[in-house]
Every structure is written in C-alpha cells, then in structure tokens.
N, C-alpha and C positions, 0 to 999 in steps of 0.2 A: 449462454451464460457461463461465465468462468467460475471455477472453484478456487478460492484463494485460501492458502494456509500460511500461518506464521510458524516458521521453523527456527527454533533457538539452538544455536550451535555453540558448544563449549570447547575451548582450546586454550593452549598456552600462547599468549601474545607477547612479542618482544617490544618492550617500551623504549622510548627515546634514550633513556639513561642506561640501557643495556640489560636491565632487569627483565625477568619474565613474570607475567601475571596471568592467572587463570581468568578468562573472560567468558561471558555468555552474550552472544550477539544475535538479534533477531533478523530474519530475512523473510520477505514475502514471496511465496512460490505459487505459481499456477499449476494445479495438478488435479487428477481425477479422484485420488484417494489419499489417505494418510501414507500408505506404503509408497505410492508414487511421489508424494511430496518429499519423503525422506530420501528416496533414490535421486530425485532431481537436485535436492539441496547438496547432497554429497558430490554429485557429478559437477555441479556448478562451482563448488568451493574447493575441490581437490587441487586444482592448479595454483590456488592462491594461498593456501594455508600449509605451512611446513610443519611436519610432525603430525601427531595424532589429533583427531577431533571427533567429537561425538554429537549426535543430535540429542539435546537435552529435553526438548519438548516440541510438540506439534499441535497447533490448535487451528480450527477453522475460523476464517474471518470473512464476514459478509461485506463485500465492497461492490457498489453499483458501477463505478467506473474509475479509471486512472487517468490522470493528466500529467504528462511528462513535460519537463522544461529543461533544456540543455544547460541553462545557467544554474540550475538548482543543485545543491549538494546535500539536502535533507528532504525528508518526506513528512508531510503534514496530513493529518486526518481531518476531514471536514464532514460534519454531520448537518444535514438540512432536513427540513420538513416540507414535503410537497403538500400544497393546500388544494383540496378538491371540495366541491359542494355536492352533498347528497341531494339529488333532485327530489326524492320522495319526502324526506323529512326537512329539507332546507338547512341542514346542519353542516357546518364546516368540518371537514375531516382532514387530519394531518397524518401523513405517512412518512416515516423516517427513512432516510437513505444516507449511506456513508460513501465518501469519495476519498481517494488518495491523490495528493498533489505534490509534485516535486518542485521545490523552490529553495531560495537561499535565505528567506526570512518570512515572518508571519504576514506582513503586508503584501509581499510578492505572491504568497500562496493564495491569499484571498483574491488578489488581482487576476492571477492565472485561472483560478476557479471561475470567477465571474466572466472572464473573456471566453472560456470554453462553454459556458452556459448561455451565452447570448442568443443562440438560436432556439432555446427551449421555450415552448409556448406555455408550459405549466408554471403556475405561481409557486414560489418557494420562499422559505425564510431560513436564514443562516442560524443554526442553533449552537454550533461549537466548532472551534478550530484549535487543534493542538498539534504540537510537534511530536513525532514518534521517534522511537529509538531504532527504527528499521534501517539497516545498513544498505540494502540493495533490494531490488525487485526483479524476479525472474519470471517473465511471462512465458507461456508455453512455447510460442514461436516468436522470438525476438525480432525476426525479419519482418513480421507482419505488423509490428507496432509502428503506426504512423507518427511522425513528429507532431507533438502537441497533445495527443491522447490515444487511448485504446478503445476498442469497441467491446462491449460486454453484453 
C-alpha cells in the first residue's frame, strides 16, 4: 500500500506577460512520512523551479489506485462506493474508495476509470468525479509505473 501526500509548493512564477506572481501549486507525492514527502518534493521540483521555493503545506491523501493516461494533462479524483452484502444481516454495505485518473477532460476521466475497472469483480457505484489542481504526481519509483495504471 502506498502512502500519498499532497505537497503544496509556494514560489514566484513568471507569467506570460513577464510579470512575476506568487503561486501555490499542489503535487501528489508517494512517501513513507511527511519528512520524506517534503524531501522528495524538493528533489523533484528543484530542476524545474528557478529561484527560491518553499513547501507551504503537506497533507496525507488516501488513494486506492492511480490510472495514468499519456493523453491526459489534468488529474481527476474519482470517489466510488464498493457495494458488498453482509451475509449475517443481509444488509448492503458501502465502502468508499478514491482514485486518481489522468485525463484531458471529465468524460475521458470517467472512460479511463471504467476501462481500468473492467476486470473488477466487485460491484461499485460512481459517487463523485472532480478535477483537481494537482500539477504532477511523483510515484516512489517512476520506472515501476506501468502504462495505464499503478499498483497499490
């Protein structure tokens, strides 16, 4: 099981009109602890950000699985409910799970999610799909990320 953290990075960004603006951008990082999440975020972003930057905030994020799509330029969070039947009481039980999907639009995110869930035997219902502000995702070992999805 992976541990995901959202690291918010604050820095001065050069806008298209030449002006500089202070921005805070979130990144999703796979790490064992808050300290490691901070270190990995700094390591990943140092080559891409000129000037000083700081880690403004780090929060833990529960994600069941990631689905990557080479055509996608945004990240969507999808919340589902797995539906199970309690054999003793006969009552339906719903268990929430959150997924991240890389896509270029809402319909593509849903389509990519459903394509990756085809082999799932469990019943589920789609509860929420929303675009996130996440700029990039840094899995612990990027070389181990297969095209299409990651394992968690």
